[in-house]
C-alpha angles and dihedrals in degrees: 000000000000118000095252092051087052089050096048094045092049096051097035087225133176142147117032092345094054090049090049093051093047092051092042092055095043091055093036094057089057093045091048092047091053096042097048096029092123098042126098121270091250090058092044089050092050090047092053093045092050091049092050089052090054097045087052090055087045092051092052093050093047093050088052089053087050094053093050095074139335091248094067091063091064094045093048089050092049094046096050089067094054114109089216090058092045092058092049090052090051093051092046091050095051091043091052092045089064098057138048091194104124094207096056090048093050090052089050092049093049091047092054091043092053089048090060090064100053137071118269093240095046122118088246096052093050093041093049094068087055090048090052093051091047095053092057090062101045136081125243088249094055089052085058092051090056090048093053090047089052090057092048097046110018118017117080134163115270117262096026108221107012118244117272096357112159117244091240090054097050097079097054092043092050092043093056094046091048097047090051091050096045103040093088089061097051088114098038116143120207117185128184092244089055092057092043088055095045087052089050089055091052092244097120140019122217120211126206092217125034122164095181121149111208092215090063091058089064099037126086130184112316092349110093127188130203115199088198090073094053107139097224102069099187089052092045090053092048095049091048091047089053091046099048102031111024098058092255089127094056100048135082128194121248119215088264092051092042094055093047092044096050095046092047091047092049092054091049094048097036090231133119122235119197118232092218118175095027096107 
């Protein structure tokens, strides 16, 4: 069975997603041949295998976009022919070729899939190429750090807060949501070198002075939240340790770091965060 047949069979693709995968592999083989031309046969074979794994992930995600609504098919088809998108796809294939880490490949695939749904001059489109470059230079653990930071600083329930929720119910509601979102990071390790590296990749910005109060991040209007009352005590202590002792309170996410963090968090949680305001 030829490589593309294996890809098509594994992803059960068709329609716009099938055409995208076929074109991507056709171009990808040429890009890989040029990029790995002077490397051993074993290296070239591994690069092809990693790239096929990535394209399978991408095909599944594009198929899901197709199935959401009929309008997405036209957008996907039009975006494929944009030079800007072709450059992103090339970057993603070459990055994926260099790693067999499934989480990195999934983040790359989701990044490319999301790019298919936005305009070529949007902030997301422009920042997505920077995000693709950054992913190639970071560890899986550093991607998890960005996912954690995205949950601290950017991702919130929708709507937030729920309409007509009573003040005395908000604490419990927010605690349950926060425990569910942050539990995957209960063993997260953040080293100073990790933060320095993420800053060098322009994913975060560290501030010398930050008087942030963590409770204010999860409070809104008349609805106040107290993390000390979080129902999961070990998780509460872990989050507060990361906040107070691991530089979390003095950083902010850049557009590049935010994209990577949100996409990685969605993959971990199995949810979907909308990139509203990124047009």
